[in-house]
C-alpha angles and dihedrals in degrees: 000000000000120000103238110189112207094191103048123084127201122219130197129203140150137215124205125022137285099226131099092253131041116050122026092226142025119219117203111195132192123194126188122190147132093210094100095133092052091047090052091054092050093050088047089055090050090054093046090049092052092048090062092074132050091230093051093045092051091050092048093049090049096051101027093212145056113267137159099235112084095357099169101212112062096186092050092046092055091045092052093047090051091051090052091049090061094060127093095262127148111210128192128172143174117203117201118203099210101201088203093309130128118246107222124208092246089062091052089052090051090051092053088054090051093051094049092042089054090053091052093048090050091051093245121151121263116230121242090235141008124220115202128192107255092247096052097085125040088203106067091183092075103115109160143040110206134191119201141168093029114182130168121203118199123205132209092257090061095254120130133207123203126213123191144131127243129204140176112213140179121250096255092051096062107108117205093207094055119105104238122175092207135000114198118189117228120208126191111215139174108245090223088072097039121069093190090059089049090053089048090052088058090049095044091046090053091054091045091052091057096047098038099040104015088242111145095178094111101032089053087057092048094048093046090079106009118071093171097086113119128170149119142212123248127197123215109212 
């Protein structure tokens, strides 16, 4: 039986770009948490901190949200990232080294399946919904993440292996008479209106900075308090 957590929410964001040129890598990051209220307070503190200086206020008015790229106050950025690292947040990422290739949307969908699949295999809870930055999926009609045909085989040594299938489907394709193990709603939101996505941008940007520029300044801060960061790097040949 799958552990379906009705309080936790999953969030999806990316750092870098999908094209041949631009960044050397693309980092796709998934965050799962039920600490939304605490995240909102931290992002509020980030806004208040920026508003204390003319430079910070100009930047905030220009972008309308908290984000890693271009954040004008380095000391405040590190402080906010450390505050986020102390929360109960599960973080997974897959970083793709592009090698001058284009990352297509179908690959990003496959990566989401990998991230959720990893959670299931590790016995971690599945969130009741996933909120994706509006630019994550090309297909904005994707409305559900479903798990079906779940089976768990136990071996003599006590270890267990899970088998299941994962699908992303559009709203009109969800059939009420189908036997789904789990149905997770997917929402597409603008990060300007979602503080959790803004927090995830700071986290994803930290991971991107290490992989793209070999700068561990921010990931060292994250890992100082958060041991729930899992991910790997993939090369496109």
